[in-house]
C-alpha positions in Angstrom: 249.8 77.2 120.4 248.9 76.6 124.0 250.7 78.7 126.7 251.4 76.8 130.0 250.4 79.8 132.1 247.0 79.8 130.6 246.4 76.0 130.8 244.8 74.3 133.9 246.2 70.9 134.5 243.5 69.7 137.1 242.9 66.1 136.8 245.3 65.8 133.9 248.5 63.7 133.4 251.3 65.5 131.7 254.4 64.0 130.3 257.2 66.5 130.5 260.6 66.4 128.6 263.1 68.0 131.1 266.9 68.3 130.9 268.3 66.6 133.9 271.6 66.0 132.1 273.4 67.2 135.2 277.0 66.9 136.2 277.7 63.9 138.7 280.6 63.5 141.1 282.7 60.7 139.6 283.3 58.8 142.8 280.0 59.3 144.8 277.6 59.8 141.7 276.0 62.8 143.6 274.7 65.9 141.6 277.4 68.6 141.6 275.3 71.3 139.9 271.5 71.4 140.2 270.9 74.3 138.0 269.1 72.4 135.3 266.9 70.8 137.8 266.0 74.0 139.3 265.2 75.3 135.9 262.4 72.7 135.5 260.7 73.5 138.9 258.2 76.3 137.6 256.7 74.0 135.1 256.5 71.0 137.5 255.0 73.0 140.3 252.4 74.6 137.9 251.3 71.2 136.9 251.0 69.7 140.4 249.7 72.8 142.0 246.8 73.0 139.4 246.0 69.4 140.6 247.5 67.4 137.8 250.2 64.8 137.8 253.6 64.9 136.2 255.6 62.3 134.3 259.3 63.4 133.8 261.6 62.1 131.1 265.2 63.1 130.5 268.6 61.8 129.4 271.8 61.8 131.3 275.0 61.6 129.3 275.7 59.5 126.3 275.1 55.8 127.5 275.5 52.7 125.1 272.6 50.7 126.1 271.8 50.4 129.8 274.7 51.6 132.0 274.2 52.2 135.7 276.6 55.0 135.8 274.2 57.0 133.6 271.1 56.3 135.7 268.9 59.3 136.8 268.6 57.9 140.3 271.1 60.5 141.6 268.6 63.2 140.5 265.8 61.8 142.8 267.0 63.1 146.2 267.9 66.6 144.7 264.4 66.9 143.1 262.7 65.8 146.1 264.5 68.2 148.2 263.7 71.1 145.7 260.0 70.1 145.4 259.6 69.3 149.0 257.9 66.0 148.3 258.4 62.4 147.3 259.2 61.7 143.7 258.3 58.2 142.3 260.8 56.4 140.1 260.3 54.0 137.2 263.6 51.9 136.6 262.8 51.6 132.9 261.2 54.3 130.8 259.4 51.6 128.6 259.2 48.9 131.1 256.1 47.5 133.0 257.0 49.7 136.0 256.7 52.7 133.9 253.3 51.8 132.4 251.7 50.8 135.8 253.1 53.7 137.7 252.0 56.3 135.0 248.5 54.7 135.1 248.4 54.8 138.9 249.5 58.4 139.2 247.3 60.6 141.5 246.9 64.4 141.3 249.9 66.3 142.8 252.3 63.3 142.2 255.4 63.3 140.2 257.1 60.3 138.5 260.6 60.3 137.1 261.4 57.8 134.3 264.8 56.2 133.9 267.2 57.6 131.3 265.5 57.6 127.9 268.9 57.1 126.1 269.1 53.6 127.5 267.1 53.0 124.3 269.3 53.9 121.2 265.9 54.5 119.2 265.7 57.7 121.4 268.4 59.4 119.4 267.7 57.4 116.2 271.3 57.0 115.3 272.5 53.5 114.6 275.9 52.3 115.8 277.4 50.4 112.8 280.9 49.3 112.2 283.3 51.1 109.8 282.9 48.3 107.3 279.2 48.8 106.9 278.1 49.5 103.3 275.9 52.5 102.4 272.9 50.2 101.8 273.4 48.7 105.4 273.6 52.1 106.9 270.5 53.2 105.2 268.6 50.1 106.2 269.9 50.4 109.8 268.9 54.0 110.0 265.3 53.3 108.7 264.8 50.5 111.2 265.9 52.7 114.0 263.7 55.5 113.0 260.8 53.2 112.9 261.7 52.0 116.4 262.0 55.8 117.5 258.5 56.3 116.5 257.3 53.3 118.5 259.2 54.6 121.4 257.7 58.1 121.1 254.2 56.5 120.6 254.4 54.3 123.6 255.5 57.1 125.9 252.7 59.3 124.6 250.2 56.7 126.0 251.4 57.6 129.6 249.6 61.0 129.5 247.1 63.4 127.9 249.4 66.4 127.6 253.0 66.7 126.4 255.2 69.5 127.5 258.7 70.2 126.3 260.8 72.0 128.7 264.2 70.8 127.7 265.9 73.7 125.8 269.2 72.0 126.0 268.1 69.2 123.8 265.8 71.3 121.5 268.2 71.1 118.7 268.0 67.3 118.6 265.3 65.4 116.4 265.0 62.8 119.3 261.9 60.6 120.3 261.1 62.5 123.3 262.2 66.0 122.1 260.3 66.1 118.8 258.8 62.9 117.6 256.5 62.4 120.6 254.6 65.7 119.7 253.2 63.8 116.7 251.2 61.5 119.0 249.1 64.4 120.7 246.5 66.7 119.4 247.9 70.0 118.5 246.1 71.6 121.4 247.6 69.2 123.9 251.3 70.1 123.2 253.1 73.1 124.6 256.3 74.5 125.9 257.3 74.7 129.5 258.2 77.9 131.4 261.9 77.4 130.8 261.8 77.1 127.1 259.3 80.0 126.9 261.8 82.1 128.9 264.8 81.0 126.6 262.9 81.7 123.5 261.7 85.2 124.8 265.4 86.0 125.8 266.8 85.0 122.4 264.0 86.5 120.4 264.5 89.8 122.3 268.2 89.9 121.3 267.8 88.7 117.6 264.6 90.5 116.7 264.1 93.5 119.1 267.5 94.7 120.5 268.1 98.2 121.8 271.0 99.8 120.3 274.0 99.7 120.3 273.9 95.9 120.2 277.2 94.3 121.1 278.0 90.5 120.5 281.0 89.0 122.2 282.5 85.9 120.7 285.1 84.0 122.5 286.3 80.4 122.6 288.8 78.4 120.8 287.7 78.1 117.1 286.5 80.4 114.5 285.0 77.3 112.9 282.7 76.7 115.8 281.2 80.2 115.5 281.1 80.8 111.6 277.4 80.6 111.1 276.7 82.5 114.4 279.0 85.5 113.5 277.7 85.5 109.9 274.0 85.8 111.2 275.0 88.4 113.7 276.7 90.6 111.2 273.2 91.4 109.8 272.0 92.4 113.3 274.7 93.9 115.6 276.7 97.2 115.8 279.7 95.7 117.3 281.4 92.3 117.4 284.2 91.7 120.0 286.4 88.8 119.2 288.5 87.1 122.0 289.7 83.7 123.1 291.8 81.4 121.1 290.0 82.3 117.8 291.6 85.8 118.1 294.9 84.4 116.7 293.4 83.0 113.5 292.1 86.5 112.8 295.5 88.1 113.7 297.4 85.8 111.5 295.1 86.3 108.6 295.9 90.0 108.9 299.6 89.2 108.7 300.4 89.3 112.5 302.9 87.3 114.5 301.3 84.8 116.8 304.0 82.6 118.0 302.7 79.2 119.1 299.1 80.5 119.7 296.1 78.5 118.7 295.2 79.0 115.1 293.2 77.4 112.5 295.5 77.6 109.4 292.7 76.3 107.1 290.3 79.2 108.3 292.6 82.2 107.5 290.6 83.1 104.3 287.3 82.8 106.3 288.5 85.2 108.9 289.4 87.7 106.3 286.0 87.3 104.7 284.3 87.8 108.2 286.5 91.1 108.6 285.5 92.4 105.1 281.9 91.5 105.6 281.8 93.5 108.8 283.3 96.5 107.0 280.7 96.2 104.2 277.9 96.2 106.7 279.2 98.9 108.9 279.7 96.6 111.9 282.7 97.3 114.1 284.8 94.1 114.5 286.9 94.6 117.5 290.0 92.4 118.2 292.2 92.5 121.3 295.1 94.8 121.0 297.3 93.1 123.5 297.8 89.6 124.6 299.0 87.8 127.9 301.1 85.1 126.8 302.6 82.1 128.3 305.5 80.0 127.5 303.5 76.7 128.0 299.8 75.8 128.4 300.0 75.7 132.2 299.0 77.9 135.1 302.6 77.8 136.2 303.9 79.1 132.8 306.0 82.2 132.7 304.1 85.2 131.2 304.6 88.3 129.3 302.6 91.0 127.6 303.0 91.9 124.0 300.9 93.6 121.2 298.3 90.9 120.1 300.2 90.8 116.6 303.7 90.4 118.1 303.6 87.1 120.1 307.2 85.7 120.2 308.0 82.3 118.8 307.8 79.6 121.5 305.0 81.7 123.4 301.2 81.5 123.1 298.4 84.0 123.7 296.4 82.8 126.7 294.4 85.8 127.6 293.7 89.3 126.8 295.7 92.0 128.6 295.0 95.4 130.2 294.7 97.5 127.1 292.2 95.1 125.7 290.3 94.8 128.9 289.9 98.5 128.9 288.9 98.7 125.2 286.3 96.0 125.7 284.9 97.6 128.8 284.3 100.9 127.0 282.5 99.2 124.2 280.3 97.1 126.6 279.3 100.0 128.8 278.2 102.0 125.9 275.9 99.2 124.8 272.2 98.5 125.3 272.0 94.9 124.4 274.9 92.4 124.9 275.2 88.8 123.9 278.2 86.8 125.3 279.3 83.5 124.0 282.9 82.2 124.8 285.6 83.2 127.3 288.4 85.6 126.5 291.2 83.3 127.6 291.9 80.0 129.4 289.8 81.2 132.6 290.1 77.8 134.2 293.7 78.8 135.0 293.9 81.4 137.6 296.8 83.1 135.9 294.8 83.6 132.6 291.3 84.3 133.9 291.5 88.1 134.4 290.3 88.9 130.8 287.1 86.7 131.2 286.5 88.0 134.8 286.9 91.6 133.7 284.5 91.0 130.7 281.9 89.5 133.0 282.1 92.4 135.5 281.8 94.8 132.6 278.6 93.0 131.4 277.2 93.2 134.8 277.9 96.8 135.2 276.3 97.6 131.8 273.3 95.5 132.9 273.1 97.5 136.2 272.7 100.6 134.1 269.8 99.3 131.9 271.5 97.1 129.2 269.9 93.7 128.4 272.5 91.0 128.6 272.1 87.3 127.4 274.9 84.9 128.3 275.0 81.5 126.5 277.4 78.6 125.8 278.9 76.2 128.3 282.1 78.1 129.1 280.5 81.5 129.3 277.8 80.2 131.6 280.6 78.3 133.7 282.4 81.6 133.8 279.5 83.7 135.0 278.6 81.3 137.6 282.2 80.9 138.8 282.5 84.6 139.2 279.2 84.8 141.2 277.6 87.1 138.6 274.7 85.1 137.2 272.2 87.3 139.2 273.8 90.4 137.8 273.0 89.9 134.1 269.7 89.7 132.3 269.5 86.0 131.3 271.8 83.0 131.4 270.8 80.3 128.9 270.7 76.7 129.8 271.2 75.5 126.3 274.7 75.6 124.9 274.4 73.9 121.4 270.7 74.7 121.1 271.2 78.4 121.8 273.9 78.6 119.3 271.8 76.9 116.6 268.9 79.1 117.4 271.0 82.1 117.1 272.6 81.0 113.9 269.0 81.1 112.5 268.5 77.3 112.3 265.2 75.6 113.0 265.3 73.5 116.0 263.3 70.3 115.8 262.2 70.4 119.5 260.9 74.0 118.9 259.4 73.3 115.4 257.4 70.2 116.9 255.5 72.6 119.2 255.3 75.8 117.1 254.7 74.0 113.8 257.1 76.3 111.9 
């Protein structure tokens, strides 16, 4: 597999899958967070500084056909400012403009193609009525898959090299994330710097962690994290559980949880995870106290109880002081830390202390030499909100992709390059 840092792009056109699926202001349609655009800069700059030219393709949102509100045009001024140069724009990724502009690109130039998801064949998932028969579904899927190959094949004609630098979509078997690699020689496909750094961070945690290794799992549902927790039970020393999923575990053990979030059909699963942890010698650490509210609102009345004694009519919305102290001790004695999911409803100021304190504990442990990896949309949002992104070892750009990789799944966008 070619490594981008060892490749010279002089005189070469590279088509690069980036992840510019950035948040836009709903009224002005301006970019409100340029993190993903900045993440692609090292790869773009490597190509153009070598004397190559760069064709960028991305999606934005989930459009149904061509919808102007999902156009990548708002990305242009941000990208131009960050690169310090003019960026060309083709208003249709498969249209005549894209073909002509790609062909005419000169060394050092950058071209951004319009949203690849304006074509449903990019995702390869047909939209069918509920009344469609199995035979109709099968035929529609086959037809769209064939069109997906045609889309990938045409885009591949724009350049001599394919670079995938969109980790956030690496778990999708889409035309521009996986299929397109089939239309290039194996020595003309590679990862960009961002994906390489993502994989290095995750592989370090999964395959070469310093111990003790602590995984922190938060968020609302146990069902969202089952595979991840099961995979981590074979690798970690400690698993800290927080967030809404706490109360499914607590109820499974016979605790009183009031109106707290609970997946009633996952109680047996929660107990199985607790028992598996014991069998493997992994410490599964639950909160010991709970900050409760009488309603799901920042203006709610609050009270603190033991985590297994939440009164009727109240709901656990954050961890409280004893849990904060307990988790801090575990984290500060750890050498490798993985964090996915908040400890409470951190978007509400009244219930943000648990997540804030956790983030600070991770930053403190990192400053003492621990390796910390933060991933998942809410965890990344929290670490950014609290201004601690530069105080941890690595913040992943891929929520779903990171989860699936950490679960041990093969990601189509990674497999297409690695050939695994």
